[in-house]
C-alpha positions in Angstrom: -11.8 26.5 -3.8 -12.2 22.7 -3.8 -14.2 21.3 -0.9 -11.9 20.5 2.0 -11.9 18.0 4.8 -9.7 17.1 7.7 -6.2 18.1 8.7 -2.8 17.3 7.2 0.4 17.4 9.2 3.3 17.7 6.8 7.0 17.5 7.9 9.3 19.0 5.3 13.0 18.3 5.2 16.1 16.6 4.0 17.3 13.9 6.4 20.7 14.0 4.9 21.2 17.7 5.8 21.4 17.3 9.6 18.9 19.8 11.2 17.2 20.4 7.9 15.5 17.0 8.7 13.7 18.3 11.8 10.3 18.5 10.0 10.6 14.8 9.0 11.5 13.9 12.6 8.4 15.8 13.9 6.1 14.1 11.4 7.5 10.7 12.4 6.9 11.3 16.1 3.4 12.6 15.5 2.6 9.4 13.6 4.2 7.2 16.2 2.3 8.8 19.1 -0.9 8.6 17.2 -0.8 4.8 17.6 -1.5 5.2 21.4 -3.3 8.5 21.2 -5.3 8.7 18.0 -5.4 12.1 16.2 -8.8 13.7 15.3 -10.7 11.8 12.6 -9.6 12.7 9.1 -6.1 13.8 10.1 -3.3 12.5 7.9 0.5 12.7 8.6 3.0 13.0 5.8 6.8 13.4 5.1 7.8 15.7 2.2 11.0 16.4 0.5 9.7 19.9 -0.4 9.0 19.1 -4.0 6.3 21.7 -5.0 4.0 19.4 -6.9 4.1 16.7 -4.3 3.7 19.1 -1.4 0.7 20.8 -3.0 -1.0 17.4 -3.6 -0.6 16.6 0.1 -2.4 19.8 1.3 -4.8 20.9 -1.4 -7.8 19.0 0.0 -7.0 19.7 3.7 -9.1 22.1 5.7 -6.1 22.7 7.9 -2.5 22.1 6.9 0.2 22.1 9.6 3.7 22.4 8.0 7.0 21.9 9.9 10.3 23.0 8.4 13.7 24.0 9.6 14.9 27.6 9.4 18.4 29.0 9.5 18.4 32.7 10.4 21.7 34.7 10.4 22.0 34.4 14.2 20.2 31.2 15.1 19.2 29.9 18.5 19.1 26.2 17.7 15.8 24.6 18.8 13.8 27.8 19.0 10.4 27.4 17.5 8.5 30.0 15.5 4.8 29.8 14.7 2.8 31.4 11.9 -1.0 31.1 11.5 -2.9 32.3 8.5 -6.5 32.1 7.3 -6.0 31.9 3.6 -9.4 33.2 2.7 -8.8 36.5 4.4 -5.1 37.1 3.5 -4.6 36.0 -0.1 -1.6 38.2 -0.8 0.4 37.7 2.3 2.9 35.2 1.0 6.0 36.6 -0.5 9.7 35.8 -0.9 11.9 34.1 -3.4 14.2 32.1 -1.2 15.0 28.5 -2.0 15.7 25.6 0.4 18.2 22.7 0.6 15.3 20.3 -0.1 13.4 22.1 -2.9 11.8 25.4 -3.8 11.1 26.3 -0.2 7.8 26.8 1.5 7.3 30.4 0.4 7.4 29.8 -3.3 5.3 26.7 -3.0 2.5 28.4 -1.1 2.6 31.3 -3.7 2.4 28.8 -6.5 -0.5 26.9 -4.9 -2.4 30.1 -4.3 -2.0 31.0 -8.0 -3.3 27.6 -9.0 -6.1 27.7 -6.4 -4.8 24.7 -4.6 -4.0 26.0 -1.1 -5.4 24.5 2.0 -8.2 26.6 3.6 -6.1 27.2 6.8 -2.3 27.1 7.0 -0.2 26.8 10.1 3.6 26.8 9.8 6.2 25.9 12.4 9.8 26.8 11.8 12.5 25.3 14.0 15.8 27.1 14.1 18.7 24.8 13.2 22.4 24.8 13.8 23.8 22.6 11.1 22.7 21.9 7.5 25.8 20.4 6.0 25.8 16.9 4.6 25.2 14.3 7.3 22.4 12.6 9.3 21.0 13.1 12.7 19.8 16.3 14.4 22.0 18.4 16.7 21.1 18.0 20.4 19.3 21.3 20.8 17.1 20.7 17.7 16.4 17.1 18.7 15.3 18.4 22.1 12.7 20.6 20.4 11.0 17.8 18.6 8.9 16.4 21.6 7.5 19.7 22.8 6.6 20.7 19.2 4.8 17.4 18.7 2.8 18.0 21.8 2.0 21.5 20.6 0.8 20.2 17.2 -1.4 17.6 18.9 -3.0 20.5 20.9 -3.5 22.5 17.7 -5.3 19.5 16.0 -7.4 18.9 19.1 -8.5 22.5 19.4 -9.2 22.7 15.7 -11.4 19.6 15.8 -13.3 20.9 18.8 -13.9 24.2 17.1 -16.1 22.4 14.6 -18.7 24.6 13.1 -17.8 27.7 15.2 -16.3 29.4 12.2 -12.9 29.4 10.4 -11.1 31.5 13.1 -12.5 29.8 16.2 -9.5 27.5 16.7 -7.0 30.4 16.8 -6.5 31.1 20.5 -6.2 34.5 22.1 -2.6 33.4 22.9 -1.9 33.0 19.2 -3.0 36.6 18.6 -0.8 37.9 21.4 2.2 35.9 20.1 1.8 37.4 16.6 3.4 40.7 17.6 6.5 39.0 19.1 7.4 36.5 16.4 10.6 37.5 14.6 10.1 38.3 11.0 6.5 39.4 11.2 5.6 42.8 9.8 4.8 45.5 12.4 1.2 46.1 13.3 0.0 42.5 13.6 -0.7 42.6 17.4 -4.3 41.6 18.0 -4.7 40.2 14.5 -4.3 36.7 13.1 -0.6 36.2 12.5 0.4 36.2 8.9 2.4 33.2 7.6 5.9 34.3 6.6 7.1 31.1 4.9 10.1 33.0 3.5 11.4 33.0 7.1 11.6 29.2 6.9 13.9 29.3 4.0 17.7 29.9 4.2 
């Protein structure tokens, strides 16, 4: 694996598909807030349309990549946030799924491709925000828009904790709370309580 450095926050989405643009909105607010409250050194913030090649280039040299995307489950609760955390070195075959997205291949297929090419970030954290509307149009629905601020604060906390972990090892930044939440996140396989949550990017695709 290529030597990695810093963290990359990547909002994925399509601003012309209503709630499918929530990842872009989160990235924009992270960048805006960083003017007054700087992010840890080496942190970069990006917006992505989900194109596999461009997305891989954004994360391939990151020690930590934080992805934000919309998800549209069969019975959505708009604005609900899901969190998956994976240490790629320890779970190399965890990513599966063939779903596509309104803005490209979808996170699952892109992560699988990057793993095949040896171009994954060392650590991967994925947030999925349940959306209500993905028809043509601009602007987030109220419930999804209300989730942006709290999620930005959560990501800032992730970055700060990761920076403080420093040389304490690759898993040091994953809190005990993250381990407990793993067993309750919809879409995770049974038996993950007490272990690092496995990223299920397929759950972020429609």
